[in-house]
One Martini backbone bead per residue (centre of mass of N, CA, C, O) as a GRO file, in nm:
protein
  427
    1MET     BB    1   1.926  -4.735   0.656
    2ASP     BB    2   1.763  -5.012   0.695
    3VAL     BB    3   1.803  -5.263   0.919
    4GLN     BB    4   1.683  -5.497   0.746
    5ASN     BB    5   1.884  -5.451   0.507
    6LYS     BB    6   2.140  -5.516   0.671
    7ASN     BB    7   1.956  -5.769   0.817
    8PRO     BB    8   1.848  -6.005   0.663
    9LYS     BB    9   1.673  -6.265   0.636
   10LYS     BB   10   1.684  -6.583   0.646
   11LYS     BB   11   1.661  -6.866   0.436
   12ILE     BB   12   1.402  -7.129   0.454
   13LEU     BB   13   1.363  -7.472   0.355
   14ILE     BB   14   1.079  -7.689   0.384
   15PHE     BB   15   1.046  -8.035   0.417
   16GLY     BB   16   0.698  -8.152   0.414
   17HIS     BB   17   0.473  -8.374   0.358
   18TYR     BB   18   0.298  -8.229   0.577
   19TYR     BB   19   0.036  -7.974   0.603
   20VAL     BB   20  -0.161  -7.750   0.658
   21PRO     BB   21  -0.469  -7.906   0.701
   22ASP     BB   22  -0.332  -8.141   0.779
   23THR     BB   23  -0.340  -8.390   1.060
   24ALA     BB   24  -0.064  -8.442   1.095
   25SER     BB   25   0.161  -8.404   1.343
   26THR     BB   26   0.394  -8.287   1.167
   27GLY     BB   27   0.222  -8.061   1.038
   28GLN     BB   28   0.168  -7.909   1.302
   29LEU     BB   29   0.461  -7.863   1.386
   30LEU     BB   30   0.550  -7.708   1.129
   31LYS     BB   31   0.364  -7.473   1.167
   32ASP     BB   32   0.474  -7.372   1.435
   33LEU     BB   33   0.766  -7.342   1.337
   34ALA     BB   34   0.736  -7.159   1.090
   35GLU     BB   35   0.585  -6.927   1.241
   36GLY     BB   36   0.803  -6.902   1.480
   37MET     BB   37   1.048  -6.810   1.258
   38LEU     BB   38   0.969  -6.528   1.118
   39ASP     BB   39   1.166  -6.332   1.282
   40LYS     BB   40   1.437  -6.486   1.132
   41PHE     BB   41   1.272  -6.600   0.876
   42ASP     BB   42   1.231  -6.704   0.549
   43VAL     BB   43   0.947  -6.912   0.470
   44THR     BB   44   0.943  -7.236   0.303
   45VAL     BB   45   0.702  -7.484   0.195
   46ILE     BB   46   0.713  -7.834   0.102
   47CYS     BB   47   0.419  -8.013  -0.005
   48VAL     BB   48   0.132  -8.159  -0.009
   49VAL     BB   49  -0.161  -8.194  -0.081
   50PRO     BB   50  -0.440  -8.237   0.073
   51SER     BB   51  -0.408  -8.611   0.193
   52TYR     BB   52  -0.401  -8.788   0.462
   53GLY     BB   53  -0.662  -8.978   0.395
   54GLY     BB   54  -0.612  -9.010   0.048
   55THR     BB   55  -0.776  -8.774  -0.044
   56ILE     BB   56  -0.867  -8.532  -0.309
   57ALA     BB   57  -0.953  -8.238  -0.391
   58PRO     BB   58  -1.053  -8.095  -0.685
   59GLU     BB   59  -0.873  -7.822  -0.649
   60TYR     BB   60  -0.600  -8.040  -0.649
   61LYS     BB   61  -0.616  -8.185  -0.970
   62THR     BB   62  -0.489  -7.979  -1.212
   63HIS     BB   63  -0.205  -7.924  -1.085
   64LYS     BB   64   0.125  -7.964  -0.987
   65PHE     BB   65   0.112  -7.672  -0.848
   66TYR     BB   66   0.073  -7.481  -0.535
   67PHE     BB   67   0.032  -7.138  -0.432
   68GLU     BB   68   0.079  -7.018  -0.098
   69GLU     BB   69  -0.039  -6.839   0.207
   70ILE     BB   70   0.031  -6.884   0.568
   71ASN     BB   71   0.094  -6.668   0.802
   72GLY     BB   72   0.371  -6.593   0.614
   73VAL     BB   73   0.387  -6.872   0.475
   74LYS     BB   74   0.527  -7.033   0.216
   75ILE     BB   75   0.355  -7.244  -0.027
   76VAL     BB   76   0.428  -7.567  -0.181
   77ARG     BB   77   0.221  -7.778  -0.367
   78VAL     BB   78   0.200  -8.126  -0.435
   79ARG     BB   79   0.090  -8.339  -0.657
   80VAL     BB   80  -0.087  -8.645  -0.581
   81PRO     BB   81  -0.186  -8.948  -0.544
   82GLU     BB   82  -0.406  -9.142  -0.439
   83PHE     BB   83  -0.484  -9.341  -0.133
   84THR     BB   84  -0.445  -9.643   0.066
   85LYS     BB   85  -0.346  -9.738   0.375
   86SER     BB   86  -0.373 -10.064   0.312
   87ASN     BB   87  -0.200  -9.986   0.045
   88ARG     BB   88   0.124  -9.997  -0.038
   89ILE     BB   89   0.143  -9.913  -0.335
   90SER     BB   90  -0.016  -9.645  -0.311
   91ARG     BB   91   0.176  -9.519  -0.103
   92ILE     BB   92   0.436  -9.527  -0.267
   93LYS     BB   93   0.338  -9.352  -0.501
   94ASN     BB   94   0.283  -9.103  -0.328
   95ILE     BB   95   0.573  -9.063  -0.216
   96VAL     BB   96   0.729  -9.050  -0.485
   97ALA     BB   97   0.575  -8.807  -0.596
   98TYR     BB   98   0.673  -8.613  -0.380
   99PHE     BB   99   0.975  -8.632  -0.417
  100PHE     BB  100   0.987  -8.531  -0.717
  101GLY     BB  101   0.811  -8.281  -0.679
  102ALA     BB  102   0.989  -8.137  -0.464
  103LEU     BB  103   1.238  -8.102  -0.643
  104LYS     BB  104   1.099  -7.923  -0.852
  105ALA     BB  105   0.990  -7.706  -0.651
  106SER     BB  106   1.271  -7.604  -0.542
  107ARG     BB  107   1.342  -7.440  -0.804
  108LYS     BB  108   1.112  -7.214  -0.723
  109ALA     BB  109   1.255  -7.098  -0.437
  110GLY     BB  110   1.531  -7.018  -0.463
  111LYS     BB  111   1.734  -6.890  -0.256
  112GLN     BB  112   1.915  -7.054   0.021
  113ASP     BB  113   2.046  -7.109   0.353
  114TYR     BB  114   1.829  -7.337   0.433
  115ILE     BB  115   1.768  -7.682   0.499
  116PHE     BB  116   1.461  -7.842   0.606
  117THR     BB  117   1.420  -8.174   0.734
  118ILE     BB  118   1.239  -8.474   0.767
  119SER     BB  119   1.165  -8.828   0.850
  120GLN     BB  120   0.945  -8.750   0.622
  121PRO     BB  121   0.964  -8.977   0.457
  122PRO     BB  122   1.114  -9.253   0.481
  123ILE     BB  123   1.443  -9.158   0.389
  124LEU     BB  124   1.341  -8.936   0.181
  125GLY     BB  125   1.363  -8.690   0.364
  126GLY     BB  126   1.673  -8.687   0.384
  127LEU     BB  127   1.735  -8.692   0.076
  128LEU     BB  128   1.604  -8.424   0.012
  129GLY     BB  129   1.804  -8.256   0.177
  130VAL     BB  130   2.058  -8.327   0.021
  131LEU     BB  131   1.960  -8.226  -0.260
  132GLY     BB  132   1.891  -7.940  -0.161
  133LYS     BB  133   2.175  -7.859  -0.075
  134LYS     BB  134   2.308  -7.887  -0.354
  135GLN     BB  135   2.117  -7.697  -0.509
  136LYS     BB  136   2.151  -7.438  -0.284
  137HIS     BB  137   2.404  -7.414  -0.109
  138ALA     BB  138   2.320  -7.522   0.183
  139LYS     BB  139   2.218  -7.583   0.489
  140LEU     BB  140   2.159  -7.884   0.685
  141ILE     BB  141   1.852  -7.979   0.849
  142TYR     BB  142   1.787  -8.276   1.047
  143CYS     BB  143   1.473  -8.401   1.150
  144ILE     BB  144   1.428  -8.663   1.387
  145GLN     BB  145   1.136  -8.839   1.467
  146ASP     BB  146   1.222  -9.106   1.306
  147PHE     BB  147   1.379  -9.415   1.284
  148ASN     BB  148   1.508  -9.528   0.968
  149PRO     BB  149   1.468  -9.877   0.972
  150GLU     BB  150   1.411  -9.939   1.279
  151GLN     BB  151   1.100  -9.922   1.284
  152ILE     BB  152   1.040 -10.136   1.070
  153ARG     BB  153   1.184 -10.365   1.221
  154ALA     BB  154   1.024 -10.366   1.496
  155VAL     BB  155   0.739 -10.451   1.315
  156ASN     BB  156   0.784 -10.612   1.048
  157TYR     BB  157   0.711 -10.457   0.771
  158ILE     BB  158   0.999 -10.552   0.668
  159SER     BB  159   1.205 -10.848   0.563
  160ASN     BB  160   1.415 -10.728   0.372
  161GLN     BB  161   1.747 -10.700   0.436
  162LEU     BB  162   1.863 -10.555   0.194
  163LEU     BB  163   1.671 -10.316   0.198
  164LEU     BB  164   1.734 -10.226   0.490
  165ASN     BB  165   2.038 -10.172   0.442
  166ILE     BB  166   2.003  -9.956   0.227
  167MET     BB  167   1.841  -9.762   0.400
  168MET     BB  168   2.058  -9.718   0.613
  169GLU     BB  169   2.277  -9.596   0.427
  170ILE     BB  170   2.114  -9.356   0.333
  171ASP     BB  171   2.058  -9.227   0.617
  172LYS     BB  172   2.353  -9.200   0.700
  173PHE     BB  173   2.424  -9.009   0.474
  174SER     BB  174   2.229  -8.784   0.559
  175CYS     BB  175   2.364  -8.737   0.832
  176ARG     BB  176   2.655  -8.667   0.733
  177TYR     BB  177   2.545  -8.422   0.541
  178SER     BB  178   2.476  -8.276   0.787
  179ASP     BB  179   2.500  -7.988   0.993
  180LEU     BB  180   2.226  -8.077   1.151
  181ILE     BB  181   2.081  -8.267   1.415
  182ILE     BB  182   1.741  -8.328   1.521
  183THR     BB  183   1.607  -8.451   1.810
  184VAL     BB  184   1.323  -8.575   2.043
  185GLY     BB  185   1.536  -8.756   2.222
  186ARG     BB  186   1.755  -8.919   2.420
  187ASP     BB  187   1.723  -9.200   2.279
  188LEU     BB  188   1.782  -9.090   1.990
  189CYS     BB  189   2.072  -9.013   2.045
  190GLN     BB  190   2.167  -9.305   2.098
  191THR     BB  191   2.106  -9.408   1.813
  192LEU     BB  192   2.305  -9.226   1.668
  193GLU     BB  193   2.555  -9.328   1.812
  194LYS     BB  194   2.519  -9.627   1.725
  195ARG     BB  195   2.542  -9.593   1.418
  196PHE     BB  196   2.862  -9.476   1.445
  197LYS     BB  197   3.018  -9.521   1.690
  198ARG     BB  198   3.358  -9.461   1.625
  199LYS     BB  199   3.278  -9.271   1.435
  200ILE     BB  200   3.212  -8.986   1.296
  201LYS     BB  201   2.987  -8.761   1.417
  202PRO     BB  202   2.730  -8.584   1.387
  203LYS     BB  203   2.578  -8.306   1.452
  204TYR     BB  204   2.381  -8.267   1.761
  205VAL     BB  205   2.039  -8.228   1.897
  206MET     BB  206   1.796  -8.185   2.160
  207ILE     BB  207   1.434  -8.140   2.096
  208ASN     BB  208   1.137  -8.107   2.198
  209ASN     BB  209   0.837  -8.141   2.165
  210TRP     BB  210   0.490  -8.008   2.143
  211ILE     BB  211   0.244  -7.787   2.277
  212ASP     BB  212  -0.013  -7.555   2.265
  213GLU     BB  213  -0.089  -7.410   2.571
  214THR     BB  214  -0.307  -7.196   2.448
  215GLN     BB  215  -0.502  -7.442   2.326
  216ILE     BB  216  -0.409  -7.658   2.545
  217TYR     BB  217  -0.615  -7.721   2.838
  218PRO     BB  218  -0.767  -7.710   3.124
  219LEU     BB  219  -1.097  -7.830   3.210
  220ASP     BB  220  -1.387  -7.832   3.334
  221SER     BB  221  -1.622  -8.080   3.385
  222GLU     BB  222  -1.858  -7.847   3.319
  223ASN     BB  223  -1.800  -7.810   3.043
  224GLU     BB  224  -1.996  -7.797   2.771
  225ARG     BB  225  -1.811  -7.939   2.556
  226VAL     BB  226  -1.738  -8.184   2.726
  227ILE     BB  227  -2.024  -8.283   2.777
  228ALA     BB  228  -2.100  -8.312   2.479
  229PHE     BB  229  -1.890  -8.525   2.410
  230LYS     BB  230  -1.981  -8.740   2.610
  231LYS     BB  231  -2.271  -8.765   2.506
  232LEU     BB  232  -2.210  -8.845   2.207
  233TYR     BB  233  -2.013  -9.114   2.322
  234GLY     BB  234  -2.101  -9.241   2.607
  235LEU     BB  235  -1.934  -9.088   2.877
  236GLU     BB  236  -2.131  -9.050   3.084
  237ASN     BB  237  -2.063  -9.128   3.405
  238LYS     BB  238  -1.763  -9.211   3.346
  239PHE     BB  239  -1.462  -9.393   3.353
  240VAL     BB  240  -1.200  -9.267   3.147
  241ILE     BB  241  -0.998  -9.457   2.929
  242MET     BB  242  -0.766  -9.305   2.701
  243TYR     BB  243  -0.710  -9.311   2.343
  244SER     BB  244  -0.509  -9.063   2.154
  245GLY     BB  245  -0.452  -9.138   1.811
  246ASN     BB  246  -0.267  -9.346   1.643
  247ILE     BB  247  -0.396  -9.659   1.503
  248GLY     BB  248  -0.121  -9.845   1.485
  249LEU     BB  249   0.181 -10.044   1.468
  250TYR     BB  250   0.353  -9.901   1.734
  251TYR     BB  251   0.141 -10.004   2.008
  252ASP     BB  252   0.010 -10.286   2.077
  253LEU     BB  253  -0.318 -10.280   2.075
  254GLU     BB  254  -0.412 -10.575   2.051
  255ASN     BB  255  -0.294 -10.662   2.333
  256LEU     BB  256  -0.431 -10.443   2.506
  257LEU     BB  257  -0.718 -10.545   2.453
  258LYS     BB  258  -0.677 -10.810   2.619
  259VAL     BB  259  -0.653 -10.660   2.885
  260ILE     BB  260  -0.925 -10.511   2.880
  261GLU     BB  261  -1.101 -10.777   2.879
  262LYS     BB  262  -1.066 -10.822   3.197
  263PHE     BB  263  -1.272 -10.574   3.192
  264GLU     BB  264  -1.578 -10.590   3.241
  265PRO     BB  265  -1.872 -10.505   3.187
  266GLY     BB  266  -1.945 -10.301   3.479
  267THR     BB  267  -1.705 -10.190   3.587
  268ILE     BB  268  -1.609 -10.034   3.898
  269ALA     BB  269  -1.504  -9.763   4.035
  270ALA     BB  270  -1.435  -9.596   4.331
  271ASN     BB  271  -1.659  -9.362   4.237
  272GLY     BB  272  -1.903  -9.545   4.089
  273ARG     BB  273  -1.801  -9.567   3.802
  274GLU     BB  274  -1.805  -9.672   3.495
  275VAL     BB  275  -1.596  -9.836   3.282
  276ILE     BB  276  -1.423  -9.683   2.995
  277PHE     BB  277  -1.289  -9.739   2.666
  278ALA     BB  278  -1.123  -9.496   2.461
  279PHE     BB  279  -1.090  -9.454   2.099
  280ILE     BB  280  -0.901  -9.203   1.920
  281GLY     BB  281  -0.905  -9.244   1.571
  282VAL     BB  282  -0.672  -9.357   1.323
  283GLY     BB  283  -0.571  -9.667   1.140
  284ALA     BB  284  -0.439  -9.980   1.057
  285VAL     BB  285  -0.592 -10.131   1.333
  286LEU     BB  286  -0.888 -10.049   1.374
  287ASP     BB  287  -1.055 -10.282   1.247
  288LYS     BB  288  -0.943 -10.501   1.437
  289LEU     BB  289  -1.048 -10.382   1.700
  290ILE     BB  290  -1.345 -10.378   1.632
  291ALA     BB  291  -1.376 -10.679   1.573
  292TYR     BB  292  -1.290 -10.783   1.854
  293THR     BB  293  -1.511 -10.644   2.026
  294LYS     BB  294  -1.746 -10.787   1.885
  295GLN     BB  295  -1.662 -11.087   1.931
  296HIS     BB  296  -1.629 -11.011   2.269
  297SER     BB  297  -1.839 -10.812   2.388
  298MET     BB  298  -1.702 -10.504   2.422
  299THR     BB  299  -1.905 -10.256   2.551
  300ASN     BB  300  -1.655 -10.084   2.704
  301VAL     BB  301  -1.579 -10.007   2.401
  302VAL     BB  302  -1.486  -9.710   2.218
  303PHE     BB  303  -1.514  -9.545   1.896
  304ILE     BB  304  -1.356  -9.244   1.780
  305PRO     BB  305  -1.314  -9.001   1.589
  306TYR     BB  306  -1.128  -8.786   1.467
  307GLN     BB  307  -0.993  -8.480   1.601
  308ASP     BB  308  -0.977  -8.176   1.567
  309LYS     BB  309  -0.786  -7.930   1.697
  310ALA     BB  310  -1.035  -7.760   1.802
  311GLU     BB  311  -1.137  -8.034   1.976
  312LEU     BB  312  -0.907  -8.153   2.156
  313LYS     BB  313  -0.954  -8.026   2.443
  314TYR     BB  314  -1.225  -8.178   2.486
  315SER     BB  315  -1.141  -8.474   2.450
  316LEU     BB  316  -0.907  -8.483   2.658
  317ASN     BB  317  -1.091  -8.382   2.903
  318ALA     BB  318  -1.278  -8.653   2.894
  319GLY     BB  319  -1.048  -8.784   3.034
  320ASP     BB  320  -0.903  -8.942   3.321
  321VAL     BB  321  -0.716  -9.137   3.153
  322HIS     BB  322  -0.399  -9.187   2.968
  323TRP     BB  323  -0.254  -9.324   2.706
  324VAL     BB  324   0.107  -9.416   2.666
  325VAL     BB  325   0.238  -9.587   2.379
  326ASN     BB  326   0.466  -9.863   2.298
  327ALA     BB  327   0.634 -10.083   2.144
  328LYS     BB  328   0.858 -10.306   2.133
  329GLY     BB  329   1.156 -10.137   2.001
  330ILE     BB  330   1.098  -9.806   2.003
  331LYS     BB  331   1.326  -9.727   2.148
  332GLY     BB  332   1.503  -9.471   1.985
  333VAL     BB  333   1.286  -9.425   1.731
  334SER     BB  334   1.033  -9.308   1.894
  335CYS     BB  335   0.798  -9.032   1.989
  336PRO     BB  336   0.511  -8.976   2.180
  337SER     BB  337   0.342  -8.672   2.134
  338LYS     BB  338   0.071  -8.711   2.293
  339TYR     BB  339   0.168  -8.632   2.577
  340TYR     BB  340   0.153  -8.317   2.565
  341GLY     BB  341  -0.159  -8.290   2.567
  342ILE     BB  342  -0.210  -8.436   2.832
  343ALA     BB  343  -0.042  -8.249   3.013
  344ALA     BB  344  -0.193  -7.983   2.938
  345CYS     BB  345  -0.467  -8.121   3.078
  346ALA     BB  346  -0.398  -8.264   3.349
  347LYS     BB  347  -0.337  -8.581   3.297
  348PRO     BB  348  -0.304  -8.892   3.368
  349VAL     BB  349  -0.073  -9.171   3.313
  350LEU     BB  350  -0.073  -9.468   3.101
  351GLY     BB  351   0.219  -9.638   3.070
  352VAL     BB  352   0.391  -9.799   2.771
  353LEU     BB  353   0.738  -9.808   2.831
  354GLU     BB  354   1.059  -9.790   2.793
  355LYS     BB  355   1.337  -9.770   2.937
  356GLU     BB  356   1.476  -9.448   2.872
  357SER     BB  357   1.261  -9.317   2.742
  358GLU     BB  358   1.159  -9.005   2.705
  359ILE     BB  359   0.864  -9.021   2.823
  360ARG     BB  360   0.931  -9.190   3.069
  361CYS     BB  361   1.120  -8.988   3.196
  362ILE     BB  362   0.906  -8.764   3.229
  363ILE     BB  363   0.707  -8.920   3.404
  364GLU     BB  364   0.914  -8.981   3.634
  365GLU     BB  365   1.006  -8.685   3.691
  366SER     BB  366   0.698  -8.574   3.741
  367GLY     BB  367   0.471  -8.783   3.844
  368CYS     BB  368   0.210  -8.846   3.615
  369GLY     BB  369   0.232  -9.176   3.657
  370TYR     BB  370   0.207  -9.505   3.525
  371VAL     BB  371   0.462  -9.758   3.447
  372SER     BB  372   0.533  -9.997   3.185
  373ASP     BB  373   0.629 -10.253   3.003
  374PRO     BB  374   0.638 -10.383   2.716
  375GLY     BB  375   0.461 -10.697   2.751
  376ASP     BB  376   0.362 -10.637   3.056
  377TYR     BB  377   0.048 -10.730   3.121
  378THR     BB  378   0.033 -10.751   3.427
  379ALA     BB  379   0.124 -10.457   3.489
  380ILE     BB  380  -0.095 -10.317   3.327
  381GLU     BB  381  -0.333 -10.426   3.488
  382LYS     BB  382  -0.241 -10.310   3.760
  383ASN     BB  383  -0.252 -10.007   3.676
  384ILE     BB  384  -0.548  -9.997   3.618
  385LYS     BB  385  -0.636 -10.073   3.908
  386ARG     BB  386  -0.510  -9.830   4.045
  387PHE     BB  387  -0.686  -9.619   3.903
  388LEU     BB  388  -0.960  -9.732   3.996
  389GLY     BB  389  -0.887  -9.696   4.308
  390GLU     BB  390  -0.830  -9.358   4.243
  391ALA     BB  391  -1.085  -9.237   4.166
  392ASP     BB  392  -1.110  -8.895   4.221
  393SER     BB  393  -0.851  -8.841   4.355
  394ASP     BB  394  -0.578  -8.665   4.460
  395ILE     BB  395  -0.371  -8.832   4.310
  396LEU     BB  396  -0.470  -8.775   4.021
  397HIS     BB  397  -0.455  -8.471   4.034
  398GLN     BB  398  -0.150  -8.450   4.102
  399MET     BB  399  -0.045  -8.589   3.854
  400GLY     BB  400  -0.161  -8.400   3.639
  401GLN     BB  401  -0.029  -8.139   3.753
  402ALA     BB  402   0.266  -8.230   3.732
  403GLY     BB  403   0.270  -8.248   3.420
  404CYS     BB  404   0.187  -7.952   3.366
  405ASP     BB  405   0.418  -7.811   3.518
  406TYR     BB  406   0.649  -7.936   3.356
  407LEU     BB  407   0.567  -7.829   3.081
  408LYS     BB  408   0.575  -7.520   3.152
  409LYS     BB  409   0.888  -7.530   3.225
  410PHE     BB  410   1.009  -7.722   2.952
  411LEU     BB  411   0.758  -7.782   2.698
  412THR     BB  412   0.704  -7.546   2.530
  413LYS     BB  413   0.673  -7.397   2.237
  414SER     BB  414   0.866  -7.153   2.285
  415ILE     BB  415   1.110  -7.308   2.388
  416SER     BB  416   1.160  -7.492   2.137
  417ILE     BB  417   1.172  -7.272   1.910
  418GLU     BB  418   1.411  -7.116   2.024
  419LYS     BB  419   1.607  -7.352   1.992
  420TYR     BB  420   1.589  -7.380   1.690
  421LYS     BB  421   1.692  -7.101   1.609
  422LYS     BB  422   1.964  -7.115   1.750
  423GLU     BB  423   2.079  -7.377   1.617
  424ILE     BB  424   2.056  -7.292   1.321
  425LEU     BB  425   2.227  -7.022   1.335
  426GLU     BB  426   2.484  -7.201   1.464
  427SER     BB  427   2.547  -7.424   1.227
   0.00000   0.00000   0.00000
């Protein structure tokens, strides 16, 4: 008898709001994880039709479900209504449609040994896992990328305390019902502990997120594609301080822009190059940032469209220094995964992160940048000046290399995915 027949692969059903080709960071992570687990698991993913930007292509508008296979992973896509990111009602309709659609789609997935769900959409991601576990009589793995309603509270996105309390009880129920919780930072583990205090805590483990270091890596400054990127967006012969990622609510970017305003157009770094601040991406506060720079004639700030994953290594390598930031109150709630790509490209970090948060710990342990507390705008300004004074120096090169070396030793894609497989099979 065939060995595989004696020991068939375990079946795992993944609930993920977004999946490739959608550009959401969780969708990219789930792709890496799903494909990386195929040697141990038969993997099915339930997600929305490609719609991260809010619009849906005509070929995904006719059926309720679409069945695909990508690189050995079975995909069931749920049709959802289009939405506008600035319109809460349309976003809620989109999320609710995914929730109920995913439950229906899971009935088509057959028997499963494990249900794997993530904390997106907020609260509903965990609840999907609970209902999927009951439906399939399977073990539940709950991967918490962001804690909610803690994150919502931190930025005052919702002020209704009753609603926030209900959300908390629902997500705590999802945690209790899980066979294993996976968090992505040491500070997120502390938040889980705090949620349950003296009560019996669910089983949990911490596994860092990652970047695929075989796809994102350091490139020479003379690389043709890097030069082309700089030329396209006016970064040639500039000292570039770059923010690359979601331009959203959780990063205090509006106040950071006021710090940047202190560095007038024409400011020169120690290497003789003019300083420019580049923001790459899309998000809820992008229009506000653009409007502010226009009103205040901040011609040394440029806004660059979101870059596809295939272009990411060129855009990241075009920066001399990279921001990694979170707003005050986000410690233990969310972990900025943009750090991993920056480290993979061996770039120094300008951090604005709370003490003992996961990425701040990594920056301090590796020595790959300067960090200040959120809201300490004087310290943030000082750190920018330090980088300008060290432009093109060995110090910056050593910082970037230290981050890259640390990543290769502890934070690679293969290291993290192997941990996932081991913990799931032992749950």
